[in-house]
NUZA-774279 format. One record per residue (C-alpha): residue in one letter; x, y, z. Coordinates in steps of 0.25 Angstrom, whole numbers, plus 5000, padded with zeros to 4 digits. Example, Ala and Ser with C-alpha at 12.3 -4.5 7.8 and 13.67 -1.06 7.14 Angstrom:
<rs>
A504949825031;S505549965029;
</rs>
This chain:
<rs>
M470656354798;G471056364812;E472156294820;L471456164822;V471556124808;K473056134809;L473056004818;P473155864812;N471755804809;I470955934810;G470455984797;P469556104794;E468256024797;L468755974811;E469256114814;R467856164811;Q467256054820;L468256094831;H467856244830;L466356204831;I466656144845;G467456254850;V468856204847;D469656314839;T471056284844;V472056174846;E472056204861;E470556194862;L470556064855;R471656014864;R470856054876;R469555994871;G470255864867;S470055784854;K468955694860;Q468155804865;A468255884853;W467855774844;L466655744853;D466255894852;I466455884837;Q465555764836;K464355834842;N464355924829;D464955824819;P464755674822;S465655634810;A466855714816;C468155634816;F469155614827;H470455684823;L470655774834;E471655694843;G472655694832;A472555844830;L472855864845;H474055774844;G474555844831;V474455714823;R473555654813;K472555554820;I473255434813;M474555474821;L473955464835;P474455354844;D473655224842;E473155234857;V472555374854;K471855334841;A471255214849;D470755304860;L470155404850;Q469555284842;E468855234855;F468455374859;Y467855394845;N467155264845;E466555294859;H465955424854;T465455384840;K464655264844;R463255274838;
</rs>
């Protein structure tokens, strides 16, 4: 286990997925941003969940402000339309 799994919402599988896209540290995740990291993970695993924003804020995703959750939901919907 690395440092990413210590963040809220990031378990061993999501950490593994982040490593696959070249994100190995919290700083790299911050630079890439949660949305771009999720898009990059989606290229390898279309079933990936969107939990990264909460990790960047240091809180569980449920604790994010409603406007952030709404923005993420809209982003997710736009990028998962089939």
